C-alpha positions as CSV (number, residue, x, y, z in Angstrom):
1,M,-156.3,-308.4,-39.6
2,T,-153.4,-306.0,-39.1
3,E,-149.9,-307.7,-39.2
4,T,-147.8,-306.2,-36.2
5,P,-144.5,-304.5,-37.4
6,T,-141.4,-306.3,-36.5
7,K,-139.0,-304.3,-34.8
8,P,-135.2,-305.1,-35.7
9,D,-133.0,-306.5,-33.0
10,S,-130.1,-303.9,-32.1
11,G,-128.2,-306.7,-30.9
12,Q,-128.4,-308.5,-34.3
13,P,-126.4,-307.5,-37.9
14,P,-129.0,-306.3,-40.6
15,A,-130.6,-309.5,-42.6
16,A,-128.7,-308.2,-46.0
17,I,-125.6,-308.3,-44.2
18,S,-126.1,-312.0,-42.7
19,D,-127.6,-313.3,-46.0
20,F,-124.3,-312.6,-47.8
21,G,-122.0,-313.9,-44.5
22,I,-120.2,-310.4,-44.0
23,D,-118.1,-310.8,-40.9
24,T,-119.3,-308.5,-38.1
25,T,-117.2,-309.9,-35.4
26,S,-116.0,-307.0,-33.4
27,R,-112.7,-307.5,-31.4
28,S,-111.6,-305.9,-28.3
29,T,-108.3,-304.1,-28.2
30,R,-106.4,-307.0,-26.3
31,E,-107.7,-309.3,-29.3
32,A,-106.3,-307.3,-31.8
33,I,-103.0,-306.9,-30.4
34,G,-102.9,-310.6,-29.8
35,D,-104.1,-311.1,-33.7
36,Y,-101.1,-308.7,-34.5
37,F,-98.6,-310.9,-32.9
38,G,-100.2,-314.3,-34.0
39,R,-99.7,-312.8,-37.6
40,L,-96.1,-312.1,-36.9
41,K,-95.6,-315.5,-35.3
42,G,-97.1,-316.7,-38.7
43,G,-94.5,-314.9,-41.0
44,E,-96.5,-312.2,-41.7
45,L,-94.0,-309.5,-40.7
46,G,-94.6,-306.5,-43.4
47,A,-92.5,-303.4,-42.4
48,L,-91.8,-304.3,-39.2
49,P,-88.1,-305.7,-39.7
50,A,-87.2,-302.3,-41.6
51,L,-88.8,-300.0,-39.1
52,L,-86.7,-301.8,-36.3
53,G,-83.9,-301.5,-38.3
54,L,-84.4,-297.9,-39.1
55,L,-84.6,-297.3,-35.5
56,V,-81.5,-299.2,-34.3
57,L,-79.5,-297.2,-37.6
58,V,-80.7,-293.8,-35.9
59,L,-80.0,-294.5,-32.5
60,V,-76.1,-295.8,-33.2
61,F,-75.2,-292.7,-35.8
62,A,-76.9,-290.3,-33.1
63,G,-74.8,-291.9,-30.7
64,L,-71.7,-291.8,-32.8
65,S,-72.3,-288.4,-34.6
66,D,-73.1,-285.0,-33.0
67,I,-74.2,-283.8,-36.5
68,F,-76.6,-286.7,-37.6
69,L,-79.6,-285.4,-35.7
70,S,-79.1,-281.9,-36.5
71,L,-82.2,-280.3,-38.4
72,N,-79.6,-279.3,-41.3
73,N,-78.9,-283.0,-41.6
74,I,-82.3,-284.4,-41.1
75,A,-83.7,-282.1,-44.1
76,N,-80.6,-283.0,-46.4
77,L,-81.6,-286.6,-45.6
78,F,-84.9,-286.4,-46.8
79,A,-83.7,-284.8,-50.3
80,Q,-80.8,-287.1,-50.5
81,G,-82.6,-290.6,-50.6
82,A,-85.7,-289.1,-52.4
83,G,-84.8,-290.0,-55.9
84,Q,-84.1,-293.7,-55.2
85,T,-87.1,-293.7,-53.1
86,I,-89.2,-292.5,-55.6
87,I,-88.0,-294.7,-58.1
88,A,-88.3,-297.7,-55.7
89,M,-91.9,-296.6,-55.6
90,G,-92.4,-296.9,-59.1
91,I,-90.6,-300.6,-58.7
92,V,-93.0,-301.6,-56.5
93,P,-95.9,-302.7,-58.8
94,V,-93.5,-304.5,-60.8
95,L,-92.0,-306.8,-58.0
96,L,-95.5,-307.3,-57.1
97,L,-96.3,-309.2,-60.0
98,G,-93.2,-311.3,-59.4
99,E,-91.2,-309.2,-62.2
100,I,-88.2,-307.0,-62.3
101,D,-87.2,-303.9,-63.9
102,L,-83.4,-303.5,-64.4
103,S,-83.6,-300.7,-66.9
104,A,-85.5,-298.4,-64.3
105,G,-82.2,-296.4,-63.4
106,T,-81.0,-296.0,-67.0
107,A,-84.5,-295.0,-67.7
108,S,-84.5,-292.6,-65.4
109,G,-81.2,-290.8,-66.5
110,L,-82.5,-290.6,-69.9
111,A,-85.7,-288.9,-69.3
112,A,-83.8,-286.6,-67.2
113,S,-81.4,-286.0,-70.1
114,V,-84.1,-285.1,-72.4
115,M,-85.5,-282.8,-69.9
116,A,-81.8,-281.1,-69.5
117,L,-81.4,-280.8,-73.2
118,H,-84.8,-279.4,-73.9
119,F,-84.1,-276.5,-71.2
120,T,-80.5,-276.1,-72.3
121,N,-81.5,-275.8,-76.0
122,D,-84.4,-273.9,-75.7
123,G,-86.8,-276.6,-77.0
124,N,-84.3,-277.3,-80.1
125,L,-83.9,-281.2,-79.7
126,L,-83.7,-281.8,-83.0
127,G,-80.3,-279.6,-83.3
128,N,-78.7,-281.4,-80.3
129,F,-80.3,-285.2,-81.2
130,G,-79.5,-285.1,-84.4
131,S,-82.0,-286.1,-87.4
132,T,-81.6,-290.0,-86.7
133,V,-81.9,-290.1,-82.6
134,F,-84.9,-287.2,-83.0
135,Y,-86.8,-289.0,-85.5
136,G,-86.1,-292.0,-83.8
137,F,-87.6,-290.6,-80.6
138,I,-90.5,-289.8,-82.5
139,V,-91.0,-293.0,-84.1
140,G,-90.7,-294.9,-80.9
141,S,-93.2,-292.6,-79.1
142,I,-96.2,-293.1,-81.8
143,V,-95.0,-296.7,-81.9
144,A,-95.7,-296.9,-77.8
145,A,-98.6,-295.1,-78.1
146,A,-100.0,-297.7,-80.7
147,L,-99.0,-300.3,-78.3
148,C,-101.0,-299.0,-75.3
149,V,-104.0,-298.5,-77.5
150,W,-103.6,-302.1,-78.7
151,L,-103.4,-303.4,-75.0
152,R,-105.9,-300.7,-73.9
153,V,-103.6,-298.8,-71.5
154,W,-105.3,-295.2,-72.6
155,I,-103.5,-293.1,-69.9
156,G,-100.2,-294.6,-72.0
157,A,-101.3,-294.1,-75.1
158,V,-102.3,-290.2,-74.4
159,L,-98.9,-289.4,-72.6
160,S,-96.6,-291.4,-75.2
161,L,-98.0,-288.9,-77.8
162,V,-97.3,-285.9,-75.9
163,V,-93.7,-286.6,-76.9
164,P,-93.6,-286.3,-80.4
165,V,-96.2,-283.4,-80.1
166,F,-93.5,-281.5,-78.0
167,M,-90.6,-282.1,-80.2
168,L,-91.9,-281.6,-83.2
169,L,-93.4,-278.2,-82.1
170,G,-90.3,-277.2,-80.3
171,F,-92.1,-275.2,-77.3
172,A,-89.5,-272.7,-75.8
173,A,-87.8,-273.8,-72.4
174,N,-90.3,-273.9,-69.9
175,P,-89.6,-276.3,-66.8
176,W,-93.0,-277.3,-66.4
177,I,-92.9,-278.5,-70.3
178,E,-89.7,-279.9,-69.4
179,I,-91.1,-281.7,-66.3
180,V,-94.1,-283.0,-68.3
181,L,-91.9,-284.1,-71.3
182,A,-89.4,-286.2,-68.9
183,I,-92.5,-287.8,-67.7
184,C,-93.8,-288.9,-71.1
185,V,-90.5,-289.9,-72.2
186,G,-90.8,-292.7,-69.1
187,V,-94.3,-293.8,-70.0
188,V,-92.7,-294.6,-73.8
189,I,-89.8,-296.3,-72.3
190,G,-92.1,-298.5,-70.0
191,A,-94.9,-299.3,-72.9
192,L,-92.2,-300.8,-75.1
193,T,-90.6,-302.6,-72.2
194,G,-94.1,-304.0,-71.2
195,T,-95.3,-305.1,-74.6
196,I,-91.7,-307.1,-75.0
197,V,-92.3,-308.8,-71.5
198,S,-95.9,-309.4,-71.8
199,K,-96.6,-310.1,-75.3
200,I,-93.5,-311.4,-76.8
201,G,-92.7,-313.4,-73.6
202,I,-89.2,-312.5,-72.9
203,P,-88.3,-313.0,-69.1
204,S,-88.2,-309.3,-67.5
205,F,-84.9,-309.9,-66.3
206,V,-83.5,-310.5,-69.8
207,V,-85.4,-307.6,-71.3
208,T,-84.8,-305.1,-68.9
209,L,-80.7,-306.1,-68.3
210,A,-80.6,-305.4,-72.2
211,L,-82.8,-302.3,-72.2
212,F,-80.5,-300.9,-69.1
213,I,-77.8,-301.1,-71.4
214,G,-79.5,-299.5,-74.2
215,W,-80.5,-297.0,-72.7
216,Y,-77.4,-296.3,-71.1
217,G,-75.8,-296.1,-74.4
218,L,-78.1,-293.8,-75.8
219,L,-77.9,-291.6,-72.7
220,L,-74.2,-291.5,-73.6
221,Q,-75.2,-290.3,-76.9
222,L,-77.2,-287.4,-75.9
223,V,-75.0,-286.5,-73.2
224,G,-71.6,-287.2,-74.8
225,E,-68.7,-289.1,-73.1
226,G,-67.8,-287.4,-69.8
227,G,-70.3,-285.0,-71.0
228,T,-72.5,-282.7,-68.0
229,I,-75.9,-280.6,-68.7
230,S,-76.3,-278.2,-65.8
231,I,-79.9,-277.1,-64.9
232,R,-78.7,-274.9,-62.2
233,Q,-79.8,-271.9,-64.4
234,S,-83.5,-273.1,-64.0
235,E,-84.7,-272.1,-60.6
236,V,-87.9,-274.5,-60.9
237,L,-85.9,-277.3,-61.8
238,Y,-83.3,-276.7,-59.3
239,E,-85.3,-276.0,-56.3
240,V,-86.9,-279.4,-56.7
241,A,-85.2,-281.3,-54.6
242,N,-83.2,-278.2,-52.9
243,G,-85.7,-275.6,-52.1
244,N,-88.4,-275.7,-49.3
245,L,-91.9,-275.0,-48.7
246,S,-92.8,-271.5,-46.6
247,I,-93.7,-271.9,-43.3
248,L,-97.3,-271.2,-44.0
249,G,-97.1,-274.2,-46.9
250,G,-95.5,-276.5,-44.2
251,W,-98.5,-276.1,-42.2
252,I,-100.8,-276.6,-44.9
253,L,-99.2,-279.8,-45.9
254,F,-99.3,-281.0,-42.4
255,V,-103.0,-280.3,-42.5
256,L,-103.8,-281.8,-45.7
257,A,-101.6,-284.7,-45.2
258,A,-101.8,-285.8,-41.4
259,G,-105.0,-284.1,-41.1
260,G,-106.6,-285.8,-44.0
261,Y,-105.1,-289.0,-43.0
262,A,-106.7,-288.7,-39.6
263,A,-110.1,-287.6,-40.9
264,V,-110.2,-290.4,-44.0
265,V,-109.2,-293.2,-40.9
266,L,-111.9,-292.3,-38.5
267,T,-114.5,-291.7,-41.1
268,R,-114.1,-294.9,-42.7
269,H,-113.7,-296.5,-39.1
270,F,-116.9,-295.4,-37.1
271,G,-118.9,-295.9,-40.9
272,R,-118.1,-299.6,-40.5
273,L,-119.2,-299.6,-36.9
274,R,-122.5,-297.7,-37.9
275,R,-122.8,-300.5,-40.8
276,G,-122.2,-303.1,-38.4
277,L,-119.4,-304.3,-40.1
278,V,-116.1,-305.6,-38.6
279,A,-113.6,-303.0,-37.6
280,S,-110.5,-302.6,-35.5
281,P,-110.7,-301.3,-31.7
282,T,-111.9,-297.8,-31.7
283,T,-108.8,-297.3,-29.3
284,I,-106.3,-298.6,-31.9
285,V,-107.6,-296.2,-34.7
286,V,-107.4,-293.3,-32.3
287,L,-103.9,-294.1,-31.3
288,K,-103.0,-294.2,-34.8
289,A,-104.3,-291.4,-36.3
290,G,-103.1,-289.5,-33.1
291,A,-99.7,-290.5,-33.5
292,V,-99.6,-289.4,-37.0
293,L,-101.1,-286.0,-36.0
294,V,-98.3,-285.6,-33.0
295,L,-95.7,-286.6,-35.3
296,G,-96.5,-284.5,-38.2
297,A,-96.9,-281.7,-36.1
298,V,-93.5,-282.0,-34.4
299,A,-91.6,-282.8,-37.7
300,T,-93.2,-279.9,-39.6
301,Y,-92.7,-277.5,-36.6
302,L,-88.8,-278.5,-36.4
303,L,-88.4,-278.1,-40.3
304,N,-89.9,-274.8,-40.2
305,T,-87.2,-273.8,-37.5
306,N,-84.0,-271.9,-39.2
307,R,-81.6,-274.8,-39.8
308,S,-78.8,-272.4,-41.1
309,P,-75.0,-273.2,-39.9
310,N,-75.1,-269.5,-39.8
311,P,-78.5,-268.3,-38.6
312,D,-77.1,-264.7,-38.2
313,V,-76.3,-264.5,-42.1
314,T,-78.7,-266.5,-43.9
315,T,-82.2,-268.4,-43.0
316,I,-82.7,-272.1,-44.3
317,A,-86.3,-273.3,-43.1
318,G,-89.4,-274.7,-44.2
319,V,-90.3,-278.3,-45.3
320,P,-88.3,-279.5,-48.6
321,Y,-90.3,-279.8,-51.6
322,V,-89.3,-283.5,-51.8
323,V,-91.7,-284.3,-48.9
324,P,-95.0,-283.5,-50.7
325,I,-93.7,-284.8,-54.3
326,V,-93.1,-288.3,-52.0
327,L,-96.1,-287.8,-50.1
328,V,-98.3,-287.3,-53.3
329,L,-97.1,-290.7,-55.1
330,L,-97.4,-292.7,-51.8
331,V,-101.0,-291.5,-51.3
332,V,-102.1,-291.9,-54.9
333,G,-100.4,-295.2,-55.5
334,T,-101.3,-296.5,-52.3
335,F,-105.5,-295.6,-53.3
336,V,-104.9,-296.9,-56.7
337,L,-103.2,-300.4,-55.0
338,D,-105.6,-300.6,-52.3
339,R,-108.9,-299.1,-53.3
340,T,-109.1,-299.9,-57.1
341,R,-110.2,-302.8,-59.1
342,Y,-106.8,-302.2,-61.0
343,G,-105.1,-302.3,-57.8
344,R,-106.9,-305.9,-56.7
345,H,-106.0,-307.2,-60.2
346,I,-102.3,-306.4,-60.1
347,Y,-101.9,-308.2,-56.3
348,A,-104.3,-310.8,-58.2
349,V,-101.8,-311.7,-60.8
350,G,-99.0,-311.7,-58.6
351,G,-100.5,-314.0,-56.7
352,N,-101.4,-316.6,-59.3
353,K,-101.3,-315.5,-62.8
354,E,-103.1,-318.5,-64.1
355,A,-105.8,-318.2,-62.1
356,A,-106.0,-314.4,-62.5
357,R,-106.2,-315.3,-66.1
358,R,-109.5,-317.7,-65.7
359,A,-111.1,-315.1,-63.3
360,G,-111.4,-312.9,-66.6
361,I,-108.5,-310.5,-65.6
362,K,-106.6,-309.1,-68.5
363,V,-103.1,-310.7,-67.5
364,D,-101.2,-308.8,-70.4
365,K,-102.6,-305.5,-70.0
366,I,-101.8,-305.3,-66.3
367,R,-97.8,-306.7,-67.1
368,M,-97.7,-304.1,-69.7
369,S,-98.9,-301.1,-67.5
370,V,-97.0,-301.8,-64.2
371,F,-93.9,-301.5,-66.5
372,V,-95.5,-298.3,-68.0
373,I,-95.8,-296.6,-64.2
374,C,-92.2,-298.0,-63.0
375,S,-90.8,-296.0,-66.0
376,A,-93.1,-293.0,-65.6
377,V,-92.4,-292.9,-61.8
378,A,-88.7,-293.5,-62.7
379,A,-88.7,-290.4,-64.7
380,I,-89.7,-288.6,-61.5
381,G,-87.3,-289.9,-59.3
382,G,-84.5,-289.0,-62.7
383,I,-86.1,-285.5,-62.1
384,V,-85.7,-285.2,-58.4
385,Y,-82.4,-286.7,-58.5
386,S,-80.5,-284.5,-61.3
387,S,-82.0,-281.6,-59.5
388,K,-80.3,-282.5,-55.9
389,V,-77.1,-282.7,-58.0
390,G,-77.9,-279.8,-60.5
391,A,-77.0,-281.4,-63.3
392,V,-77.0,-284.6,-65.4
393,D,-74.4,-286.5,-66.7
394,G,-73.7,-289.7,-68.4
395,N,-73.6,-291.9,-65.4
396,S,-77.3,-290.3,-64.2
397,G,-79.6,-293.1,-63.4
398,G,-76.6,-296.0,-63.7
399,G,-73.9,-297.3,-61.3
400,N,-76.1,-297.9,-58.1
401,T,-79.3,-296.2,-58.4
402,L,-81.4,-298.9,-59.6
403,L,-79.6,-301.6,-57.2
404,F,-80.5,-299.4,-54.3
405,A,-84.2,-298.4,-55.7
406,V,-84.5,-302.3,-55.7
407,G,-83.1,-303.0,-52.4
408,A,-85.2,-300.0,-50.8
409,A,-88.3,-302.0,-52.1
410,V,-87.3,-305.4,-50.5
411,I,-85.9,-303.9,-47.6
412,G,-89.1,-302.2,-46.7
413,G,-91.1,-305.5,-46.9
414,T,-92.0,-305.9,-50.5
415,S,-91.6,-309.4,-51.7
416,L,-89.4,-310.6,-54.6
417,F,-91.9,-313.6,-55.1
418,G,-94.4,-311.3,-56.2
419,G,-98.2,-310.9,-54.6
420,R,-97.0,-309.2,-51.4
421,G,-96.1,-305.5,-50.6
422,R,-96.8,-302.0,-50.1
423,L,-95.9,-298.6,-51.9
424,R,-95.0,-297.8,-48.2
425,D,-92.4,-300.2,-48.0
426,A,-90.3,-298.4,-50.6
427,V,-90.5,-295.4,-48.5
428,I,-89.2,-297.1,-45.5
429,G,-86.7,-298.9,-47.1
430,G,-85.6,-295.4,-48.6
431,L,-85.1,-294.3,-45.4
432,V,-83.1,-297.1,-44.2
433,L,-80.7,-296.8,-47.3
434,A,-80.7,-293.0,-46.9
435,T,-80.0,-293.2,-43.3
436,V,-77.0,-295.9,-43.8
437,Q,-75.4,-293.4,-46.5
438,N,-75.9,-290.4,-44.6
439,G,-74.5,-291.8,-41.3
440,L,-71.5,-293.4,-42.9
441,G,-70.7,-290.3,-44.8
442,L,-70.8,-287.9,-41.9
443,L,-68.6,-290.6,-39.8
444,G,-65.9,-290.2,-43.0
445,F,-66.3,-293.8,-44.3
446,Q,-65.7,-294.0,-48.4
447,A,-68.0,-295.6,-50.6
448,A,-66.4,-299.0,-50.6
449,T,-67.5,-299.5,-47.0
450,V,-71.2,-298.1,-47.5
451,N,-71.5,-300.4,-50.3
452,I,-70.7,-303.5,-48.2
453,I,-73.0,-302.6,-45.3
454,T,-76.0,-301.6,-47.7
455,C,-75.1,-305.3,-49.2
456,L,-75.3,-306.9,-45.8
457,V,-78.7,-304.7,-44.7
458,L,-80.0,-306.0,-48.7
459,L,-78.9,-309.8,-47.7
460,V,-81.0,-309.2,-44.2
461,A,-83.9,-308.0,-46.2
462,A,-84.1,-310.9,-48.5
463,A,-83.2,-313.5,-46.0
464,V,-86.3,-312.2,-43.6
465,D,-88.3,-312.2,-46.8
466,A,-87.7,-315.6,-47.6
467,L,-88.0,-317.0,-44.0
468,S,-90.9,-315.3,-43.5
469,R,-92.9,-316.4,-46.7
470,K,-91.4,-320.2,-45.7
471,R,-92.7,-319.9,-42.2
472,A,-96.2,-318.3,-43.5
473,A,-96.6,-321.8,-45.9
474,V,-95.8,-323.8,-42.7
475,A,-98.5,-321.8,-40.7
476,R,-101.1,-322.2,-43.3
């Protein structure tokens, strides 16, 4: 007897999906909007307060200053805030674990000083460091590599060994070698910091506060009291924060960034619909992708316009180099945190360390690795900041650099209590702080007023974080 094939019911999800209990519930646009406002009422505010604050600041400064919304000032604002924003991006993974790295600022300055000295001394670091500091760097780098191998942070081990290789071989001055060297110095610093925190068990606040002082002392040793090392002679190093893409380069960046985002979002959305999985309403997804495309196109067009104060004499046009630098870090970091097992482990450890340990996650490895990431990204921030001012001095990475970087992450929505935050929070918070500093500077306010207002902004952000967590706990 021949069996009649059973036709699948097009209105039902596939059997495999049903068996594993995957959510296939679809939502209308109105239901999705209602769910969003429900999450807001439950304390899940995300970056919304920072975005609203940024909008208010832009409107206020635009009303008080005719220069604020000029193309030249907008481009300068991006470059002005890029250094602390990048450092803030590196701090986010540390904050996700409920830890803190107070040494990221001086670590960025130390890495930048090694870069500058390698350039100005044509690769002869021994002559400038002195034998004690020179061989101390080499031994420290080898120890950091060994610690990374011990905890199986393989990329950290490889990059740590780059430092002694470059120092011993004495490569001639080359801006790309100097950039790589600075980042690898950051990796060494992060490996040492992470090991002390994760294996010895000293609280990260104490460890990084001590290292903040230690790296600052070493920075003064290399640069000298009141010393300054100029990097303006290197076109590449100086142009990192002061140069611009070509007009064509700006549009290529737009296609890759905004077009790539729209393509990925839409492809993922329609792929989920084809597989019968839960997905956001198509209208909302298309609107988000369209908004990114429109805003990206407008921003690219405006930045590609000649913004020179004397357009008849000079031409200043193009997207600042710091924009693609921040975008690359944002895309790569967001992918790692959101789409990889390693990223999920970071959130798991930040949410409940003991539960993560019992689930088989190597907590010590995760804790060490986030400090490696933090210091390496801080080194990139140090490169950008030094490029902006054209030099490295004894205060590079000191002062308010670290405080503003942590503040940027918190203002953007990353929780100080761990387990909640996104890399984009640091970018949004960095824009808020850069807007405050830039706007008040245009209005003629001194550093004292800038610091007081920044203090108030940070206090409001911390209060919003604490109250939203309390509200979320009550809602559960």
